C-alpha positions as MATLAB code, in Angstrom:
seq = 'XXXXXXXXXXXXXXXXXXXXXXXXXXXXXXXXXXXXXXXXXXXXXXXXXXXXXXXXXXXXXXXXXXXXXXXXXXXXXXXXXXXXXXXXXXXXXXXXXXXXXXXX';
ca = [
      83.228   87.725   12.429;
      83.779   84.670   10.283;
      81.090   82.020   10.286;
      80.186   78.757    8.587;
      76.778   77.086    8.707;
      77.719   73.444    9.292;
      74.176   72.050    9.109;
      70.905   73.640    8.017;
      67.704   73.498   10.018;
      64.233   74.337    8.792;
      62.880   76.432   11.641;
      62.301   80.119   12.266;
      64.982   82.667   11.474;
      66.570   84.809   14.169;
      65.721   88.526   14.299;
      66.451   91.354   16.718;
      64.199   90.848   19.725;
      63.925   87.072   19.223;
      64.393   84.921   22.278;
      66.758   82.121   21.361;
      68.150   79.052   23.081;
      71.284   77.333   21.865;
      74.063   74.975   22.823;
      77.667   76.007   22.388;
      81.266   75.149   23.059;
      83.846   77.941   23.058;
      87.475   77.161   22.315;
      90.775   78.953   22.011;
      92.557   78.596   18.657;
      94.797   75.881   20.121;
      91.694   73.804   20.940;
      91.597   74.561   24.673;
      87.983   74.378   25.856;
      86.657   77.490   27.627;
      82.901   77.388   28.219;
      79.912   75.390   27.055;
      76.163   74.918   27.362;
      74.424   71.662   26.490;
      70.886   70.569   25.630;
      70.026   69.979   29.287;
      70.965   73.568   30.194;
      71.089   75.641   26.992;
      72.109   79.293   26.849;
      69.073   81.567   26.468;
      69.219   85.196   25.374;
      67.042   87.908   23.877;
      68.646   89.242   20.716;
      69.715   92.871   20.996;
      69.764   92.893   24.810;
      73.424   91.940   25.305;
      74.616   89.487   27.902;
      76.673   87.584   25.348;
      79.702   88.362   23.188;
      78.833   90.714   20.309;
      80.243   88.187   17.813;
      77.932   85.445   19.076;
      74.902   87.696   18.769;
      75.954   88.753   15.264;
      76.495   85.139   14.204;
      73.128   84.020   15.540;
      71.455   86.519   13.197;
      72.645   84.360   10.257;
      70.984   81.258   11.664;
      67.613   79.567   11.810;
      66.170   77.078   14.263;
      67.972   73.736   13.906;
      71.146   75.161   12.319;
      74.588   74.323   13.593;
      77.455   76.692   12.904;
      81.045   77.575   13.656;
      81.912   81.184   14.499;
      85.449   82.521   14.563;
      85.225   85.660   16.657;
      87.977   88.303   16.699;
      88.907   89.883   20.046;
      86.984   93.131   19.457;
      83.741   91.103   19.131;
      84.622   88.740   22.000;
      86.496   89.717   25.167;
      88.684   92.550   23.892;
      92.075   93.585   25.233;
      91.607   92.162   28.716;
      89.927   88.798   28.123;
      87.414   87.528   30.653;
      90.048   87.395   33.420;
      89.304   83.705   33.876;
      89.701   81.283   30.950;
      90.114   83.649   27.990;
      93.274   85.770   27.713;
      93.222   89.284   26.269;
      93.381   89.841   22.516;
      92.233   86.286   21.837;
      90.303   84.925   18.874;
      87.553   82.552   20.054;
      85.941   79.656   18.190;
      82.279   78.957   18.952;
      80.498   75.766   17.910;
      76.781   76.598   18.113;
      73.538   74.679   17.601;
      70.401   76.822   17.585;
      67.653   74.948   19.412;
      64.707   77.318   19.530;
      63.622   80.756   18.305;
      60.595   82.524   19.848;
];
């Protein structure tokens, strides 16, 4: 995983077991949009419970509430050899633009 914190927040840090909500946009390297979640319907997960790409979960652990970041996720931490069989081909690097809204 490669990541860059684009903007720093001042809230709580993410830990295993934290419940987090965040917005994101996922893109292929050529800029093709794949998936997204916005402020009106953010993505919500519990850290360490799965349900999201391993690279996203790993990247969130470097963040705190209010941060925005860019993750560049290699295939083995994203959708692997087969992709998601919808919008993401196999063996594809994915770019995630993430803003961490809340940490509980």
